N, C-alpha and C positions, 0 to 999 in steps of 0.2 A: 139188850131182854133176855129174860126166861123164861121157856113155858109161855105162859099168855101172863106175864110177868112186865112193863115196862118200863124203867128208872129215866127221870127226868129231871133237868133240874136237883136231884137224890132225892124224888120222892116216888113212890112205888106207887105205881096202877098197875091194874089187875085188867083192864078191859080198852081197849083201843077209841072205844066211844068217852072213856074219859079221859084217856090223855087227850084226845081231840079239844075237850070243853075247855081242860085247863089250859093247853096251848097256842087253843084260838086260832087252833086250823083243822077244813075240812075232816070228818074221817074217812072219804077216802081216800082224801087226796094221803094224808099218814098212811093208808094200808097199800099204794099202788110206790109211795117208795118206798118202803120199810119193804114188800119186792121187788124193789129192783136191786137190794142189796143197800142201803144204804143203813148209817145210824141213826139210832131213835133220834137223836140230837142235829139231825144232820134231819130225818121226817118232817123233826118240828116245824122247822125253822119258816117263819113267815113270806119266805122270798119264793119269788115265782122263777123254779130251773130251766125255762124257755130262752128266760134273758139272763144277756152277757150281765154282769157290775163288775163299777173296777171304783178303786178305791178314789174318797174322795178325802183325804184329812183321816180320820179317826170312823168315817162311815162309807159306805159302800151305796154309788148309785147304780141306777138302771141306765142302758146310753137314753131312755125315751125324761128317766128323769134332769139329764144333763143336758139336752135339747130344750127341755122347757124352761130350764133357769138361764144360758144361754139366746133362746132365741133363733136356736139353729131346726135348719128342719129334720125329722127323724130322719123319714124316709131316706133321702140322701147318705147321713152319715152311718147309715144298716147295710149302705146297698154299698160304698166304702170301702166298713171294716169288712166285709163278705168278701174284696178284693184284693183284701190283705195292707188297707192302708193302717198308720200306725191311730189310735184313739188322737192324739194333735192335731196330722195332716186333717184327720176326715173331718175334725170340727173345726177345721184354722183354713183351709185349701180354699179360694175364691168359686165357688160355682161358674163347670164349665160353660158359657151360652156357644153354641152353636146355632149360628144362622146358615137356613140352607133358603134355595132361591136361586134367583139370581136378583142382584141387584137394577131397579131400572129407576130411571129417571123420570119425571112427568112432572110438569110444567115450572123446572126447573129445582125438582126440591127429590135427592133420593129417599125413594125408600129404599129398604133391603129385600123387597119379593116383591113380587104382586100381588102377593095374598097383602102383605104389610098397609100397599097402595092403597088396596081396591077399602080395606078399614078404615086407613084414616082419612079418605074420601065419598067415605057411607058407601060405595057403590057395593056393596055387596049382595045384592038383588039383580046387575048386571054383570058380573064375575063371567058368566060360559060367553057373552057376545062379546066381551072386551079380549078374552084372551083369546078366543075364534082369530077377531081380528087382527090382536098382535101375530100368533103362527101366519095370517093369509100376507105378513109382512111389517102390517101399519106401523108407522111410527105410534112409541108411547103418547105421547100428545094426539096424535090422530087418536087411538086407539080409546081413546078417556074424553076426549074431547066430543061428542051428542049429546052426554045429559051435563057439560058444567059452563 
């Protein structure tokens, strides 16, 4: 870059507008990148610099592209990377599923929680009554039995 001259791919450009048109990158994007101190070549890259790119053979791919190809949850992978996981671990470790609530047995069937029992038995509309009965000390079968 000399004065108002920008050199990209061995071609001289006398304005950012002409450079942007040739590089097919938004003019404001190039201007902002140059102000941040990037070289003309870096400023004209099509890459989104807010995103992390990882090498996959000869091509660089974003986390979103990698997750889409491998059918992984992009939000989970990005969060794992934020917490220091390697890319390999972030992609391949199984998701830890925490079960909240206290297990409950209703009519001989074990449910992970009162909420899951209510869902499976299609009794969400009776939730407050059942929870009140359980709080009173009634047995789970008795608390759930009035509507079955």
